[in-house]
N, CA, C and O of each residue as an XYZ file, in Angstrom:
592
protein
N     182.263     32.906     -2.863
C     181.202     32.635     -3.449
C     180.309     33.774     -3.602
O     180.169     34.707     -2.811
N     179.728     33.590     -4.703
C     178.600     34.690     -5.410
C     177.464     34.614     -4.340
O     177.229     33.631     -3.637
N     176.859     35.696     -4.328
C     175.536     35.800     -3.656
C     174.386     35.097     -4.560
O     174.413     35.161     -5.789
N     173.252     34.339     -3.745
C     172.464     33.254     -4.339
C     171.292     34.336     -4.575
O     171.109     35.338     -3.884
N     170.443     33.879     -5.831
C     169.106     34.455     -5.854
C     168.208     33.234     -5.750
O     168.587     32.104     -6.058
N     167.018     33.523     -5.306
C     166.262     32.674     -4.987
C     164.752     32.900     -5.582
O     164.336     34.056     -5.507
N     163.967     32.006     -6.112
C     162.496     32.402     -6.638
C     161.612     31.079     -6.434
O     162.185     29.994     -6.532
N     160.486     31.118     -6.205
C     159.428     30.093     -6.023
C     158.449     30.273     -7.120
O     158.424     31.294     -7.808
N     157.591     29.208     -7.287
C     156.457     29.064     -8.156
C     155.693     27.932     -7.679
O     156.216     26.960     -7.135
N     154.341     28.077     -7.903
C     153.470     26.866     -7.428
C     152.807     26.119     -8.707
O     152.267     26.660     -9.671
N     152.967     24.897     -8.492
C     152.633     23.859     -9.678
C     151.637     23.034     -9.403
O     151.723     22.327     -8.399
N     150.464     22.964    -10.271
C     149.224     21.948     -9.925
C     149.719     20.580    -10.144
O     149.222     20.078    -11.153
N     150.463     19.896     -9.577
C     151.026     18.655     -9.316
C     151.482     18.183     -8.205
O     151.869     19.011     -7.381
N     151.547     17.055     -7.942
C     152.467     16.343     -6.686
C     153.951     16.635     -7.063
O     154.351     16.919     -8.192
N     154.709     16.517     -5.918
C     156.166     16.714     -5.875
C     156.890     15.602     -6.740
O     157.984     15.786     -7.275
N     156.191     14.477     -6.815
C     156.970     13.348     -7.281
C     156.576     13.593     -8.911
O     157.455     13.255     -9.705
N     155.611     14.025     -9.346
C     155.511     14.290    -10.702
C     156.365     15.418    -11.322
O     156.904     15.353    -12.427
N     156.421     16.549    -10.394
C     157.401     17.777    -10.749
C     159.112     17.127    -10.582
O     160.000     17.451    -11.370
N     159.269     16.439     -9.736
C     160.628     15.776     -9.810
C     161.251     14.925    -10.793
O     162.424     14.845    -11.160
N     160.110     14.249    -11.169
C     160.179     13.442    -12.555
C     160.632     14.117    -13.726
O     161.475     13.556    -14.427
N     160.102     15.473    -14.103
C     160.318     16.266    -15.127
C     161.743     16.812    -14.939
O     162.562     16.723    -15.854
N     162.066     17.421    -13.669
C     163.440     17.912    -13.243
C     164.577     16.878    -13.644
O     165.635     17.186    -14.194
N     164.138     15.461    -13.236
C     165.255     14.464    -13.466
C     165.410     13.991    -14.840
O     166.453     13.470    -15.234
N     164.434     14.159    -15.534
C     164.339     13.904    -16.930
C     165.097     14.646    -17.857
O     164.456     15.244    -18.721
N     166.607     14.754    -17.863
C     167.461     15.382    -18.588
C     167.284     15.454    -20.186
O     167.377     16.478    -20.864
N     167.020     14.204    -20.628
C     166.797     14.001    -22.020
C     165.550     14.821    -22.697
O     165.404     15.028    -23.902
N     164.747     15.208    -21.707
C     163.803     15.969    -22.639
C     163.834     17.342    -22.364
O     162.823     17.969    -22.683
N     164.804     17.984    -21.822
C     165.115     19.395    -21.399
C     165.009     20.236    -22.731
O     164.503     21.355    -22.651
N     165.468     19.755    -23.990
C     165.600     20.527    -25.212
C     164.165     20.667    -25.562
O     163.930     21.730    -26.137
N     163.248     19.976    -25.398
C     161.883     20.028    -25.723
C     160.988     21.081    -25.114
O     160.100     21.752    -25.640
N     161.481     21.057    -23.772
C     160.737     22.374    -23.051
C     161.673     23.564    -22.400
O     161.230     24.706    -22.281
N     162.633     23.302    -22.102
C     163.485     24.356    -21.691
C     164.379     25.214    -22.862
O     165.464     24.843    -23.311
N     163.671     26.417    -23.230
C     164.159     27.047    -24.331
C     165.369     27.257    -24.623
O     165.767     27.229    -25.788
N     166.161     27.508    -23.561
C     167.765     27.876    -23.621
C     168.532     26.551    -23.580
O     169.744     26.604    -23.789
N     167.995     25.446    -23.349
C     168.947     24.382    -23.521
C     168.679     23.702    -24.875
O     167.578     23.469    -25.373
N     169.847     23.439    -25.355
C     170.021     23.040    -26.869
C     170.225     21.476    -26.732
O     169.657     20.722    -27.522
N     171.069     20.979    -25.688
C     171.406     19.580    -25.800
C     171.735     19.224    -24.279
O     172.235     20.010    -23.474
N     171.405     18.031    -24.051
C     172.062     17.334    -22.700
C     172.504     15.947    -23.111
O     171.932     15.284    -23.976
N     173.584     15.553    -22.413
C     174.148     14.386    -22.175
C     174.332     13.922    -20.770
O     174.979     14.602    -19.973
N     173.785     12.783    -20.440
C     174.044     12.112    -19.109
C     175.321     11.441    -19.131
O     175.462     10.481    -19.889
N     176.244     11.816    -18.412
C     177.724     11.484    -18.403
C     178.076     10.526    -17.284
O     179.088      9.836    -17.401
N     177.226     10.426    -16.087
C     177.346      9.457    -15.297
C     176.196      9.310    -14.374
O     175.675     10.328    -13.918
N     175.770      8.175    -14.068
C     174.299      7.785    -13.436
C     174.744      7.274    -11.966
O     175.755      6.600    -11.770
N     173.954      7.643    -11.088
C     174.141      7.205     -9.576
C     173.712      5.786     -9.654
O     172.559      5.547    -10.015
N     174.528      4.815     -9.351
C     174.131      3.249     -9.269
C     173.148      3.122     -8.226
O     172.298      2.271     -8.486
N     173.003      3.733     -7.086
C     172.093      3.368     -6.177
C     170.681      3.900     -6.449
O     169.698      3.175     -6.296
N     170.593      5.148     -6.846
C     169.436      5.815     -7.145
C     168.919      5.689     -8.678
O     167.713      5.656     -8.924
N     169.769      5.629     -9.552
C     169.392      5.541    -10.882
C     169.520      6.867    -11.630
O     169.432      6.942    -12.856
N     169.741      7.954    -10.786
C     169.410      9.400    -11.327
C     170.768      9.661    -11.749
O     171.768      9.068    -11.343
N     170.710     10.851    -12.828
C     172.005     11.396    -13.020
C     172.752     11.928    -12.242
O     172.301     12.798    -11.498
N     174.052     11.574    -12.192
C     174.958     12.219    -11.400
C     175.689     13.203    -12.166
O     175.964     14.187    -11.479
N     176.128     13.271    -13.458
C     176.803     14.271    -14.115
C     176.192     14.282    -15.357
O     175.925     13.286    -16.029
N     175.949     15.617    -15.685
C     175.180     15.981    -17.204
C     175.909     17.361    -17.771
O     176.206     18.347    -17.095
N     176.092     17.188    -19.029
C     176.881     18.168    -19.999
C     175.378     18.643    -20.624
O     174.464     17.945    -21.062
N     175.496     20.132    -20.483
C     174.466     20.976    -21.128
C     175.120     21.784    -22.039
O     176.259     22.235    -21.919
N     174.238     21.969    -23.089
C     174.826     22.947    -24.177
C     173.483     24.076    -23.975
O     172.305     23.727    -24.041
N     173.925     25.404    -23.732
C     172.970     26.372    -23.441
C     173.224     27.478    -24.552
O     174.340     27.749    -24.995
N     172.029     28.082    -24.941
C     172.074     29.345    -25.776
C     170.986     30.003    -25.317
O     169.805     29.676    -25.435
N     171.560     31.170    -24.665
C     170.746     32.119    -23.948
C     171.206     33.524    -24.505
O     171.601     34.496    -23.862
N     171.031     33.356    -26.060
C     171.119     34.894    -26.553
C     172.669     34.959    -26.670
O     173.381     34.169    -27.288
N     173.122     36.241    -25.834
C     174.503     36.722    -25.687
C     175.435     35.475    -25.094
O     176.618     35.266    -25.363
N     174.638     34.765    -24.280
C     175.365     33.697    -23.595
C     175.387     32.226    -23.888
O     174.538     31.445    -23.458
N     176.389     31.897    -24.632
C     176.400     30.481    -24.981
C     177.312     29.725    -24.308
O     178.430     30.224    -24.186
N     177.089     28.486    -23.770
C     178.140     27.768    -22.967
C     177.779     26.212    -23.122
O     176.630     25.838    -23.361
N     178.799     25.393    -22.973
C     178.557     24.075    -22.767
C     179.313     23.813    -21.428
O     180.442     24.251    -21.211
N     178.616     23.086    -20.579
C     179.045     22.744    -19.058
C     178.619     21.628    -18.794
O     177.798     21.017    -19.477
N     179.244     21.156    -17.550
C     178.781     19.885    -17.013
C     178.554     20.335    -15.392
O     179.178     21.136    -14.696
N     177.566     19.604    -15.141
C     176.918     19.990    -13.680
C     176.998     18.445    -13.025
O     176.973     17.386    -13.651
N     177.097     18.629    -11.641
C     177.265     17.240    -10.873
C     176.044     17.507     -9.840
O     175.993     18.442     -9.041
N     175.120     16.541    -10.013
C     174.181     16.359     -9.016
C     174.024     15.617     -7.889
O     174.532     14.496     -7.871
N     173.326     16.081     -6.791
C     172.982     15.316     -5.595
C     171.814     15.318     -5.399
O     171.287     16.429     -5.449
N     170.914     14.121     -5.098
C     169.513     13.808     -5.134
C     169.420     13.702     -3.673
O     170.283     13.032     -3.107
N     168.390     14.333     -2.899
C     167.881     14.055     -1.554
C     167.290     12.589     -1.630
O     166.762     12.073     -2.615
N     167.490     12.032     -0.390
C     166.633     10.513     -0.240
C     165.241     10.734     -0.391
O     164.558      9.832     -0.878
N     164.675     11.901     -0.012
C     163.419     11.880      0.179
C     162.492     12.457     -1.314
O     161.270     12.441     -1.455
N     163.282     12.822     -2.061
C     162.868     12.946     -3.356
C     162.287     14.463     -3.530
O     161.600     14.830     -4.483
N     162.667     15.221     -2.498
C     162.062     16.644     -2.590
C     163.135     17.662     -2.732
O     162.883     18.807     -2.354
N     164.095     17.434     -3.142
C     165.142     18.325     -3.580
C     166.216     17.815     -4.269
O     166.514     16.669     -3.934
N     166.995     18.397     -5.267
C     168.314     18.272     -5.921
C     169.144     19.418     -6.016
O     168.706     20.469     -6.482
N     170.362     19.292     -5.593
C     171.318     20.339     -5.938
C     172.305     20.129     -6.864
O     172.390     19.076     -7.495
N     173.082     21.081     -6.997
C     173.959     20.763     -8.303
C     175.260     21.749     -7.896
O     175.197     22.588     -6.997
N     176.366     21.515     -8.662
C     177.423     22.469     -8.642
C     178.202     22.112    -10.196
O     178.262     21.081    -10.865
N     178.582     23.080    -10.329
C     179.587     23.085    -11.706
C     180.883     22.100    -11.825
O     181.688     22.179    -10.898
N     181.069     21.483    -12.530
C     182.215     20.502    -12.879
C     183.300     21.274    -13.867
O     184.503     21.362    -13.625
N     182.745     21.718    -14.824
C     183.581     22.289    -15.924
C     182.717     23.168    -16.633
O     181.511     22.926    -16.676
N     183.238     24.225    -17.230
C     182.287     25.207    -18.119
C     183.167     26.058    -18.783
O     184.296     26.207    -18.317
N     182.762     26.754    -20.000
C     183.484     27.606    -20.895
C     183.181     28.950    -20.221
O     184.125     29.526    -19.682
N     182.208     29.396    -20.201
C     181.631     30.847    -19.654
C     181.462     30.945    -18.214
O     181.467     32.054    -17.680
N     181.309     29.843    -17.519
C     181.093     29.911    -16.122
C     182.360     29.205    -15.340
O     182.872     28.154    -15.727
N     182.765     29.908    -14.237
C     183.676     29.492    -13.310
C     183.054     28.727    -12.159
O     183.622     27.812    -11.564
N     181.844     29.179    -11.898
C     181.023     28.451    -10.809
C     179.885     28.492    -10.982
O     179.379     29.467    -11.537
N     179.055     27.302    -10.499
C     177.514     27.506    -10.544
C     176.944     26.586     -9.490
O     177.186     25.379     -9.530
N     176.208     27.114     -8.567
C     175.614     26.280     -7.458
C     174.164     26.473     -7.668
O     173.859     27.633     -7.946
N     173.147     25.576     -7.600
C     171.851     25.732     -7.697
C     170.914     24.474     -6.885
O     171.428     23.357     -6.824
N     169.893     24.638     -6.431
C     169.022     23.692     -5.848
C     167.539     23.899     -6.230
O     167.118     25.054     -6.304
N     166.753     22.896     -6.466
C     165.431     22.755     -6.486
C     164.726     22.149     -5.139
O     165.082     21.018     -4.807
N     163.858     22.750     -4.430
C     163.299     22.130     -3.219
C     161.821     22.125     -3.664
O     161.208     23.093     -4.115
N     161.357     20.897     -3.467
C     159.736     20.929     -3.696
C     159.014     20.772     -2.229
O     159.480     19.950     -1.440
N     158.024     21.460     -1.918
C     157.226     21.325     -0.855
C     155.735     21.203     -1.262
O     155.252     22.113     -1.935
N     155.048     20.247     -0.938
C     153.547     19.872     -0.947
C     152.800     20.897     -0.304
O     152.677     20.714      0.908
N     152.269     21.917     -0.758
C     151.468     22.774     -0.042
C     150.060     22.326      0.032
O     149.401     22.749      0.981
N     149.525     21.575     -0.778
C     148.177     20.920     -0.870
C     148.067     19.676     -1.756
O     148.932     19.384     -2.582
N     146.973     18.969     -1.545
C     147.003     17.741     -2.406
C     147.055     17.925     -3.831
O     146.110     18.414     -4.449
N     148.253     17.506     -4.439
C     148.515     17.798     -5.790
C     148.957     19.355     -6.025
O     148.846     20.009     -7.062
N     149.314     19.624     -5.179
C     149.889     21.184     -5.386
C     151.266     21.449     -4.870
O     151.321     21.239     -3.658
N     152.442     21.860     -5.416
C     153.771     21.845     -5.084
C     154.276     23.215     -5.289
O     154.138     23.763     -6.383
N     154.991     23.937     -4.057
C     155.812     24.975     -4.292
C     157.259     24.427     -4.558
O     157.793     23.653     -3.764
N     157.866     24.858     -5.700
C     159.107     24.876     -6.176
C     159.689     25.978     -6.059
O     159.220     27.017     -6.524
N     161.019     25.896     -5.290
C     161.823     27.036     -4.752
C     163.011     26.487     -5.540
O     163.352     25.305     -5.529
N     163.661     27.559     -6.287
C     164.981     27.442     -6.983
C     166.046     28.281     -6.664
O     165.761     29.479     -6.635
N     167.169     27.978     -6.421
C     168.162     28.753     -5.927
C     169.362     28.740     -6.677
O     169.963     27.691     -6.910
N     169.702     29.731     -7.025
C     171.108     29.878     -8.061
C     172.044     30.782     -7.810
O     171.789     31.870     -7.293
N     173.329     30.361     -8.193
C     174.430     31.173     -7.907
C     175.308     31.103     -9.062
O     175.789     29.972     -9.123
N     175.695     31.825     -9.967
C     176.435     31.676    -10.920
C     177.550     32.742    -11.195
O     177.274     33.941    -11.238
N     178.929     32.220    -11.397
C     179.884     33.162    -11.479
C     180.606     33.077    -12.888
O     181.224     32.047    -13.157
N     180.561     33.952    -13.649
C     181.118     33.839    -15.015
C     182.586     34.050    -14.857
O     183.110     34.498    -13.837
N     183.360     33.606    -16.208
C     184.535     33.692    -16.074
C     184.963     35.150    -16.255
O     185.916     35.612    -15.626
N     184.244     35.867    -17.123
C     184.280     37.365    -17.078
C     183.557     37.921    -16.084
O     182.432     37.488    -15.836
N     184.169     39.077    -15.296
C     183.525     39.679    -14.315
C     182.190     40.236    -14.841
O     181.955     40.466    -16.027
N     181.302     40.433    -13.759
C     180.112     41.033    -14.219
C     179.680     41.770    -12.817
O     179.807     41.175    -11.746
N     179.173     43.075    -12.893
C     178.745     43.724    -11.870
C     177.629     43.018    -11.185
O     176.766     42.462    -11.864
N     177.589     43.003     -9.905
C     176.740     42.225     -9.171
C     175.221     42.398     -9.453
O     174.394     41.487     -9.473
N     174.968     43.861     -9.690
C     173.456     44.002    -10.088
C     172.878     43.436    -11.116
O     171.697     43.092    -11.173
N     173.824     43.308    -12.086
C     173.431     42.703    -13.457
C     173.413     41.099    -13.398
O     172.551     40.381    -13.905
N     174.495     40.702    -12.705
C     174.589     39.127    -12.439
C     173.220     38.765    -11.809
O     172.585     37.844    -12.324
N     172.770     39.349    -10.848
C     171.488     38.865    -10.111
C     170.328     39.130    -10.783
O     169.302     38.476    -10.594
N     170.443     40.375    -11.839
C     169.418     40.335    -12.859
C     169.176     39.321    -13.871
O     168.069     38.935    -14.247
N     170.497     38.861    -14.346
C     170.776     37.612    -15.304
C     170.224     36.537    -14.622
O     169.405     35.890    -15.274
N     170.498     36.089    -13.238
C     170.067     35.149    -12.583
C     168.535     34.830    -12.462
O     167.966     33.765    -12.696
N     167.941     36.190    -11.976
C     166.453     36.336    -12.024
C     165.801     36.094    -13.250
O     164.634     35.705    -13.216
N     166.347     36.256    -14.277
C     165.876     36.123    -15.456
C     165.940     34.509    -15.924
O     164.956     33.859    -16.278
N     167.092     34.091    -15.859
C     167.170     32.469    -16.079
C     166.239     31.744    -15.027
O     165.465     30.873    -15.425
N     166.302     32.097    -13.666
C     165.314     31.435    -12.721
C     163.899     31.641    -13.265
O     163.229     30.656    -13.575
N     163.403     32.919    -13.398
C     162.061     32.970    -13.685
C     161.543     32.120    -14.948
O     160.529     31.424    -14.910
N     162.392     32.274    -16.098
C     161.966     31.515    -17.254
C     161.980     29.859    -17.067
O     161.092     29.109    -17.472
N     163.149     29.473    -16.386
C     163.096     27.996    -16.105
C     162.068     27.573    -15.015
O     161.755     26.383    -14.994
N     161.599     28.283    -14.252
C     160.321     27.969    -13.346
C     159.011     28.072    -14.227
O     158.166     27.178    -14.187
N     158.899     28.968    -14.866
C     157.684     28.972    -15.922
C     157.759     27.800    -16.872
O     156.752     27.097    -16.961
N     158.613     27.561    -17.450
C     158.853     26.506    -18.465
C     158.738     25.192    -17.750
O     158.088     24.263    -18.230
N     159.466     25.100    -16.426
C     159.028     23.760    -15.484
C     157.693     23.459    -15.484
O     157.207     22.414    -15.917
N     156.931     24.642    -14.855
C     155.495     24.619    -14.571
C     154.728     24.341    -15.781
O     153.826     23.503    -15.765
N     155.045     25.016    -16.856
C     154.101     24.666    -18.041
C     154.267     23.044    -18.496
O     153.361     22.317    -18.903
N     155.573     22.719    -18.324
C     155.690     21.224    -18.693
C     155.052     20.109    -17.865
O     154.542     19.055    -18.246
N     155.213     20.625    -16.588
C     154.781     19.673    -15.687
C     153.210     19.505    -15.745
O     152.596     18.458    -15.543
N     152.681     20.740    -16.060
C     151.032     20.641    -15.922
C     150.480     20.181    -17.394
O     149.329     19.773    -17.550
N     151.386     20.288    -18.404
C     150.651     19.816    -19.701
C     150.795     18.224    -19.624
O     149.991     17.538    -20.254
N     151.767     17.647    -18.890
C     152.021     16.238    -18.818
C     150.821     15.770    -17.913
O     150.408     14.617    -18.032
N     150.259     16.628    -17.022
C     149.358     15.965    -16.162
C     147.855     15.502    -16.740
O     147.061     14.922    -15.999
C-alpha cells in the first residue's frame, strides 16, 4: 500500500454542516473544480448516504472516471472510502475526519493515498496528492462557508 498524505483546514461551520456538503455528491461539479460529473450508484438503506459513487475527474494531465465505495461513521464525524474501479488509478484510499474545535468551528482532516496504473516516483506522487488535497480542502471550506 502506498504512503498516505494528510492535511487539515479549519472551517467556520459546525461539523454537521461540513459533513452535509461532503455527502452531497450531486453538487460536487458546482464547487470542486476538478470533478466534472458524479453519479450515485448505490445508497446505504440504513443511513441514506451514498455507498458507491462514480466520479469523472479532469485535473489537467490526469483525467479519470472511477468508482469509490464509502463508509460513513455512525457519529457523523468521518467518512472513508476506497477505489472499486478506475482507469488511471489502481488504488485510492481516503478519509475525511471532522473535529469540532469550538462552537461553530470544525477542523477537517483529509487523508489520501493514491496508486496510479502508471508508476510514479514517490516524491512526485506525494506532491500530486498534496496539491489535490490542498485544492479539495480550500474548495470545501469555501463551499461550506458560502452556504452558511
